[in-house]
N, C-alpha and C positions, 0 to 999 in steps of 0.2 A: 504494500500500500504506500502511497505518497507519504513523505515525512509529516505533513500536516495532519494525517490521519493515523499516524503510528500509535499503536496501543489500542486502537478501537477494536472491540470484540467482533469476532467473525462467526458465521455459521457456515460450515462446510457441508455441501450436499453430495453425498457419496452414493452413487447408484450401484446396485449389485451388478456383477458380471453377466455376460451373455448366458441365456438358456436356449434350449431348442425352440421354445415358444416365443421368446423375445426376438430370436433370429428370424422366425417366420412371420412375425407380426400378430401372433395370437394373444388375445387379452388374458393376462395371467394375474388373477387376484388371489384367491385362497388356495389354488392348486400348488402342491409342493413340487415344483420342477427344479431339478438340480442344475448347477452351472455346467456348461460344456467345458471341454478341454481349453478352448479358446477363451471362455469366460474366466477360467482360473488364471490363465496367462494375463488377461487384461488387468485383473485385480492385483495380481502379484507385481506386475510392472508398475502400475500407478502407485501402489503402496511403497515399493522400493524407492521411487523418486520423491514421493510427497510426505511419507510418514516416518518420523524418527527424530532424534535429537538434532536440533539446528535446522530442521526442515520445515516446510510449510505447516504441516500438522505435527506439532511438537508435543508429544504426550507428557513429558516431564515438566516443561516450562510454561506451556500455553493452554493446554486443554483443561476445561472444567467439567465437561460432561460428554459422554458418547451415548446417543440414543439409537437403539437397534430395533428394526421391525421384527416381529415374531416369525416371519417366513424364513425357511431354511436357506434360501438363496441369499438373503441379507445377512443372516448369522454367519454363513460360510464366508461371505465377503469380509466381514469384520475379522474373522479368524485368519484369513489370508493376508489382509492389508496391514495388520498391526503386528510388530515383532512380539514374540512370546513374553519377553520380560516386561514390555510396556503394557500388554494386556493384563498381566498379573498385578502390576503396580496400580493400574487404573481400577481394577476390580477391588483390590485391597483398600483403596482410598474411597470406595463407594461412588466412583465416577462413571460407571457403566450402567445404563438403564436398559436392560435387555427385555425382549418380548413386549415392547411398548406398542399396544394396539393402535395408538394414534398415528403410527407410522406404517401400519399395514397398507398394502396396495388397495386402491379403490375397489369396493365390493361390486363386482360386475354382474352378479346374479345370473340371469338367463344368458348373458353374453360371455360367460366364462369359456375360454378356449376357442372363441370365434374370431374371425377376421372382421375388419371394419365393413367390408362389402356384405358379409354374411349377416352382420348385425342389422344393417340397413334393410336388407331383404326381409329379415325376420320381423322387423318393426312394421314394415309395409303390410306383411301378412296379418299383423295385429291391428291394422287400421290406423297406424300412427304415421306422422310425418308426411301428410298429404301435400303440404305446401313448401316444406323445406326439409333438407336431409338431417339426419340425426347428428347431434353434436353433444358429446358427453358432458362438456362444461356447462351446457344449458339444460340438457334433457335428462342426464343421469342414466341409470340402468334399471330395466324392468327386473323386479325381484332382487335388486341390489341396492346400492347407495345412490342417493340424490346428491346434487351439488351442495345442498344445505347440510346433509349428513356429514360430508367430508369437510366442509367449512367448519362445522362445530368442533370436530376432533382436532383439526389442525390449529384452530384458533386457541384451543386449550393449551396445546404445546407451545405456541408462540408466546402466550402469556407467561408460561413458566420460564421460557428462555429469556424474555425481556426482564423478568425479575432477577434472574441470574446476572444479566448484563448491567442492570441499573446500579449505579455506584462504581462501576468499573470501566467507564467510558474512556479513560486515559491510561488503561493498563495497570490500575491499582492492584488487581489480583488476576490470576489466570481466569479467563472467561470465554475462551473459544469453545465452540460446540460443534460436534460432528453428528450428522444424521445419516444413518446407513439404511437405505430404503429403496424405493421403486420409482419408475419413470413418471407415472401419473401423480403419485403422491408428492414427489419432490417438486414437480412443476406446480402442483396445486399449492404447496407450501410457499413457493416463490410468489405466486399471485397474492396470497394472503399476507405475506411478509410486507409486501409493497402496498397493501391496503386495497387491492382490487378485488371485485367480486369474481366468482369463478367464471362467469360468462364473458368477462372482459377479454377482448381478442388480442392476447399477448402470446405470440408464437414463440415457442422455446424448444430447444433441442438439448438432450442430455444423453450421451452415448453410454452403453453399458461399461461399467468400470470407471467412469469419468467422475470428476469432482468439480462442482460449482461452488461459488463463494458469494455469500450475502454479508452485508455489514451495515454501517451507518455513515452518513455524511456529518462532517463538522463535530464529531464526538457527541452527537445528539441522539438520545434515545427516541426522540420524536421525528427523526429523519432516516428511517430505514431505507437501504439502497442495495443494489446489486452491483458487483464489479464486472463490468463488460470486459475489461482486461486487467491483468495482474502484473505489476512490476516486481520482479524478484530482486532481492538485495544484491548489491555489488560485492564481489569478493574483496576481502580486506587484504 
């Protein structure tokens, strides 16, 4: 971050690695689909670069909390990305909040395991979307979660994180947070972090195994922001 924002707490959005269903575009909510061999490589590579002492995600000096979705693909991602000693230290310090349902993937209901085109065809069979095509951010999922459902659980998590950050806006105490979760959930989190409703047309991409960064402007808890680009420290 620029010098003027040094010390401002950050939220790292760590998406789980590739699965066969994410690779093919199938909606994966509650189904326990394992990481592919490439998914394991993705997470291992990003973890090696980004996680560790003196790195972007510094468990010993910067991290205050790690929140992990209950789905196995997210749990596996945490296990792969963080060095064993760091995981043990974080758990011993009570900094790992595992099986957090607020970070579970969007509940897709009837759409679990389907492709977008299959979902839209199913909805037309059900007499829906006569004038416009299905949009999960606006319409939610039959038999699953609505945008309002997802908003409620994510807002609860944001409130908890903001309380952790409050009073630490200049680096007074370690306050960085990592969320290890899923594509739709992390993009939904970004919208709510910025104060937008789910239906707000904010196009976002987050590749499997990738890490996004949210923070604040001007060291202000009232000015949440996302980092479009991140400047890494110069070597000393």
